[in-house]
C-alpha positions as CSV (number, residue, x, y, z in Angstrom):
1,M,-15.6,48.7,10.8
2,T,-16.8,51.8,12.8
3,Y,-20.5,52.8,13.0
4,T,-19.8,55.8,10.6
5,G,-17.9,53.5,8.2
6,W,-20.8,51.1,7.8
7,I,-23.2,54.1,7.1
8,L,-20.8,55.5,4.5
9,L,-20.2,52.1,2.9
10,T,-23.9,51.4,2.7
11,A,-24.6,54.8,1.1
12,S,-21.7,54.4,-1.3
13,L,-23.1,51.0,-2.5
14,V,-26.4,52.7,-3.1
15,G,-24.7,55.5,-5.0
16,L,-22.6,52.9,-7.2
17,S,-25.5,50.6,-8.0
18,C,-28.1,53.4,-8.6
19,G,-25.5,55.5,-10.5
20,I,-24.8,52.6,-12.9
21,V,-28.4,51.6,-13.5
22,G,-29.3,55.3,-13.8
23,V,-27.1,55.9,-16.9
24,F,-29.3,53.6,-18.9
25,L,-32.4,55.3,-17.5
26,I,-31.1,58.7,-18.7
27,L,-30.0,57.3,-22.1
28,R,-33.4,55.6,-22.7
29,R,-35.2,58.8,-21.6
30,M,-36.9,56.9,-18.9
31,A,-35.9,59.1,-15.8
32,M,-39.4,59.4,-14.6
33,M,-39.7,55.6,-14.6
34,A,-37.2,55.6,-11.8
35,D,-39.4,57.8,-9.8
36,A,-42.4,55.6,-10.6
37,I,-40.8,52.3,-9.7
38,S,-39.1,53.7,-6.6
39,H,-42.5,54.5,-5.3
40,T,-44.5,51.5,-6.6
41,V,-42.1,48.9,-5.2
42,L,-43.8,49.9,-1.8
43,L,-46.9,48.1,-3.0
44,G,-44.8,44.9,-3.5
45,I,-43.1,45.1,-0.3
46,V,-46.3,45.7,1.7
47,T,-48.1,42.8,-0.2
48,A,-45.2,40.5,0.5
49,F,-45.4,41.5,4.3
50,I,-49.2,40.8,4.3
51,V,-48.7,37.4,2.8
52,T,-45.8,36.3,5.1
53,R,-46.0,38.7,8.1
54,E,-42.2,39.0,7.9
55,L,-40.2,42.2,7.3
56,S,-37.1,40.6,5.9
57,G,-36.3,37.8,3.5
58,P,-36.2,37.1,-0.2
59,H,-40.0,37.4,-0.5
60,M,-39.6,41.2,-0.1
61,L,-37.3,41.3,-3.1
62,I,-39.6,39.2,-5.1
63,G,-42.6,41.3,-4.2
64,A,-40.7,44.4,-5.2
65,I,-39.5,42.9,-8.6
66,I,-43.1,42.0,-9.4
67,A,-44.3,45.5,-8.5
68,G,-41.6,47.1,-10.6
69,L,-42.5,44.8,-13.6
70,L,-46.2,45.5,-13.2
71,T,-45.4,49.2,-13.3
72,A,-43.5,48.7,-16.5
73,V,-46.0,46.5,-18.1
74,L,-48.9,48.9,-17.3
75,V,-47.1,52.0,-18.5
76,Q,-46.3,50.3,-21.8
77,W,-49.8,48.9,-22.1
78,F,-51.3,52.3,-21.6
79,H,-48.8,53.9,-23.9
80,S,-49.6,51.3,-26.7
81,R,-53.3,52.4,-26.3
82,G,-52.5,56.0,-27.2
83,V,-51.9,57.5,-23.8
84,Q,-48.8,59.7,-23.7
85,Q,-45.8,57.9,-21.9
86,D,-45.4,60.6,-19.3
87,A,-49.2,60.6,-18.5
88,S,-49.1,56.8,-18.3
89,I,-46.2,56.9,-15.9
90,G,-48.0,59.5,-13.8
91,V,-51.3,57.5,-13.6
92,V,-49.7,54.1,-12.8
93,F,-47.2,55.5,-10.4
94,T,-49.7,57.5,-8.2
95,T,-52.3,54.7,-8.3
96,L,-50.1,51.9,-7.2
97,F,-48.2,54.0,-4.7
98,A,-51.5,55.2,-3.2
99,I,-52.7,51.5,-2.9
100,G,-49.4,50.8,-1.1
101,V,-49.9,53.7,1.3
102,I,-53.5,52.7,2.0
103,L,-52.4,49.1,2.7
104,I,-49.7,50.4,5.2
105,A,-52.2,52.5,7.0
106,T,-55.0,49.8,7.2
107,Q,-53.2,46.5,7.3
108,V,-49.7,46.9,8.7
109,G,-49.8,50.0,10.9
110,N,-48.5,48.0,13.9
111,A,-45.4,46.9,12.1
112,H,-42.1,48.8,11.5
113,L,-43.3,49.8,8.1
114,D,-44.8,53.3,7.7
115,T,-45.0,56.1,5.0
116,K,-42.3,58.2,6.6
117,H,-40.0,55.3,6.8
118,A,-40.8,54.4,3.2
119,L,-40.1,57.9,1.8
120,M,-37.0,58.8,3.9
121,G,-35.6,55.6,5.2
122,E,-33.4,55.6,8.2
123,I,-29.7,54.8,7.3
124,T,-28.6,55.5,10.9
125,F,-30.2,52.1,12.0
126,V,-28.4,50.1,9.3
127,P,-25.3,49.2,11.4
128,W,-27.6,47.6,14.2
129,D,-29.4,45.1,12.0
130,V,-26.6,42.6,11.4
131,M,-26.1,39.1,10.1
132,H,-23.2,36.7,10.3
133,V,-21.3,36.2,7.0
134,P,-18.5,33.6,6.7
135,L,-15.0,35.1,6.6
136,L,-16.4,38.6,7.1
137,G,-18.1,38.2,10.5
138,E,-21.0,40.5,11.6
139,V,-22.2,42.6,8.6
140,P,-25.3,44.8,8.4
141,K,-28.0,43.0,6.4
142,A,-28.7,46.2,4.3
143,T,-25.0,46.5,3.4
144,F,-24.7,42.8,2.4
145,M,-27.8,43.0,0.3
146,L,-26.7,46.1,-1.5
147,A,-23.2,44.6,-2.2
148,A,-24.9,41.5,-3.6
149,V,-27.1,43.7,-5.8
150,L,-24.2,45.7,-7.0
151,I,-22.4,42.6,-8.1
152,V,-25.5,41.4,-9.9
153,V,-25.9,44.7,-11.6
154,V,-22.2,44.8,-12.8
155,I,-22.3,41.2,-14.0
156,V,-25.5,41.7,-16.0
157,I,-24.2,45.0,-17.5
158,L,-20.9,43.6,-18.5
159,A,-22.4,40.3,-19.8
160,F,-24.7,42.1,-22.2
161,Y,-22.8,45.4,-22.6
162,K,-23.1,45.5,-26.3
163,E,-26.9,44.7,-26.2
164,W,-27.5,47.4,-23.6
165,K,-25.5,49.9,-25.7
166,I,-27.4,49.3,-28.9
167,T,-30.9,49.0,-27.3
168,S,-30.3,52.3,-25.5
169,F,-29.1,54.2,-28.4
170,D,-31.0,52.7,-31.3
171,P,-33.7,50.2,-30.5
172,A,-34.8,49.8,-34.2
173,L,-31.3,48.7,-35.1
174,A,-31.1,46.4,-32.2
175,A,-34.4,44.7,-33.4
176,S,-33.2,44.5,-36.9
177,I,-30.1,42.5,-36.0
178,G,-32.0,40.1,-33.8
179,I,-31.5,41.5,-30.2
180,P,-34.8,40.8,-28.2
181,V,-35.5,44.4,-27.4
182,V,-38.7,43.8,-25.4
183,L,-36.9,41.1,-23.3
184,M,-34.0,43.4,-22.7
185,H,-36.4,46.1,-21.6
186,Y,-38.1,43.9,-19.0
187,V,-34.7,42.5,-17.7
188,F,-33.6,46.2,-17.3
189,M,-36.8,47.0,-15.4
190,S,-36.0,44.0,-13.2
191,L,-32.6,45.5,-12.5
192,V,-34.2,48.9,-11.6
193,S,-36.6,47.1,-9.3
194,I,-33.9,45.0,-7.5
195,T,-31.6,48.0,-7.1
196,T,-34.5,50.1,-5.8
197,V,-35.8,47.7,-3.2
198,A,-32.3,46.9,-2.0
199,S,-31.9,50.7,-1.3
200,F,-35.4,51.3,-0.2
201,D,-35.2,50.1,3.4
202,A,-31.9,51.9,4.2
203,V,-32.3,55.2,2.4
204,G,-36.0,55.6,1.4
205,A,-37.6,56.5,-1.9
206,I,-36.5,60.0,-2.1
207,M,-32.8,59.2,-2.1
208,V,-33.3,56.2,-4.4
209,V,-34.8,58.6,-7.0
210,A,-32.0,61.1,-6.5
211,M,-29.3,58.5,-6.8
212,L,-30.9,56.9,-9.9
213,I,-31.3,60.2,-11.8
214,T,-28.9,62.9,-10.7
215,P,-25.4,61.4,-10.8
216,A,-26.2,59.9,-14.2
217,A,-27.5,63.3,-15.6
218,A,-24.4,64.9,-14.2
219,A,-22.2,62.2,-15.8
220,Y,-23.9,62.8,-19.2
221,L,-22.7,66.4,-19.2
222,W,-19.1,65.3,-18.9
223,T,-18.8,62.7,-21.6
224,D,-20.3,61.0,-24.6
225,K,-18.6,57.7,-24.1
226,L,-20.8,55.1,-22.3
227,S,-18.1,53.3,-20.4
228,I,-16.8,56.6,-18.9
229,M,-20.3,57.7,-18.3
230,L,-21.0,54.6,-16.2
231,V,-17.7,55.2,-14.1
232,L,-18.4,58.9,-13.6
233,S,-22.1,58.2,-12.5
234,G,-21.0,55.7,-10.0
235,A,-18.3,57.9,-8.7
236,F,-20.7,60.9,-8.5
237,G,-23.0,58.7,-6.4
238,V,-20.2,57.9,-4.0
239,I,-19.1,61.5,-3.6
240,S,-22.8,62.5,-3.0
241,A,-22.9,59.9,-0.2
242,F,-19.8,61.2,1.6
243,M,-20.7,64.9,1.0
244,G,-24.3,64.4,2.2
245,Y,-23.3,62.5,5.4
246,Y,-20.9,65.3,6.5
247,V,-23.5,68.0,5.6
248,A,-26.1,66.1,7.7
249,L,-23.7,66.1,10.6
250,W,-23.0,69.8,10.3
251,L,-26.6,70.8,10.0
252,D,-27.9,68.0,12.3
253,T,-30.5,66.9,9.8
254,S,-31.7,63.9,7.8
255,I,-28.8,61.9,6.4
256,S,-30.8,60.5,3.4
257,G,-32.1,64.0,2.7
258,S,-28.7,65.6,2.8
259,M,-27.3,62.9,0.4
260,A,-30.1,63.6,-2.0
261,F,-29.3,67.4,-1.7
262,A,-25.6,66.5,-2.3
263,T,-26.5,64.9,-5.7
264,G,-28.2,68.1,-6.7
265,I,-24.9,70.1,-5.8
266,V,-22.8,67.6,-7.9
267,F,-25.2,68.2,-10.9
268,I,-25.1,72.0,-10.5
269,I,-21.3,71.9,-10.5
270,S,-21.3,69.7,-13.5
271,F,-23.9,72.0,-15.3
272,L,-21.6,74.9,-14.8
273,I,-18.0,73.6,-15.4
274,S,-18.2,70.3,-17.5
275,P,-16.0,70.8,-20.5
276,R,-18.5,70.4,-23.4
277,H,-21.9,71.2,-21.9
278,G,-21.1,73.4,-19.0
279,V,-22.5,76.9,-19.1
280,L,-19.3,78.6,-17.9
281,S,-17.2,76.4,-20.3
282,R,-19.4,77.3,-23.2
283,Y,-19.3,81.0,-22.3
284,L,-15.5,81.0,-22.0
285,H,-15.2,79.1,-25.3
286,K,-17.5,81.6,-27.0
287,F,-15.6,84.6,-25.4
288,N,-12.3,83.2,-26.5
289,T,-13.5,82.5,-30.1
290,H,-15.0,86.0,-30.3
291,G,-11.7,87.5,-29.1
292,S,-9.7,85.6,-31.6
293,E,-12.0,86.8,-34.4
294,E,-11.6,90.3,-33.3
295,K,-7.8,90.0,-33.3
296,L,-7.9,88.5,-36.9
297,D,-10.1,91.4,-38.0
298,G,-7.7,93.9,-36.4
299,A,-4.7,92.3,-38.0
300,S,-6.3,92.4,-41.5
C-alpha cells in the first residue's frame, strides 16, 4: 500500500471505531466524558512510560485503560456526593490532564512524548513505524492496533447489543430486568479508553474528541434507529478522514486538525439538510404546509 493509503486507512479506522463508540456517548449524554478521557489517558500513558521506560507495548494500553476508568470512577464519585456531573467532569479532567502534562515536562522531556505530540499527534509518521504481521507483511503499528481495537469494539457492541441499547435509553428499566447497569457502564468506559489510546498516538487528543462526538452527533440528526445511527456515524468518520486529508494537502496544514475540522463540516451539513431535524428541511416542510393550508382556505 502507498504512503497516502496507509495514512487514509489509519484515519478511517480512527473514524470508524470512534464513530461507533461515540453513538453511545451521545445517547448516554456523556459527550464531555469523551473530552475528559481523551485527555486524562495522557496520565496513564506517561505513568506507564515512567514505570517501563518504553514508548510502545501493551503496558501503554493498560495504563490508558486504568486512567480512563479512574476518570469515570472519580466523576461518578463526585457526582454521587452532590457535585453536578458537568462540574465533576471539569474538575477531574483538568486535574488529571495537568498532572500528565507536568510529568511529561519534568520526567520524560527527553523522550518522544511531549504536549504538542499529545494534543495534535502526527499521523504523517504512522507509515514509517512498522511491524511484521504474518500473511500481511509490513504493517504500521498504529494501523494494526487500530484495526484490532475496531474488531474488539464491534464484537463487544454486537455481543451485548440489546444490553447497550436498553442501558443507553432507559437505565432504570435495564436495572429492573436484571442487567448489571454499573458493570456495563464501566465496560463502556473501558471501550472508550481503549479506543482513545489506540487513536491517541497517531492523531492526538483533539482529533479523538472530534471523531468521538461530532460524527455521532451528525448521525443522530439523520435517524432515530440505533443500528442505522451506528453505521452512519462510522461512515461520517471515514468521510471526515478523507475530506480532512485532502483539505490539509490543499492548505498545507495539520492533517489531524483538518480532519477534526472536516467532522464539523459534516455536522453543519447534517444540521442543515437532515430530513427530520435539519433547519432547511424543517423550514421547507413548514413552508409547504403553510402553502397547502392557504390553498385549502382559498378553495373554501
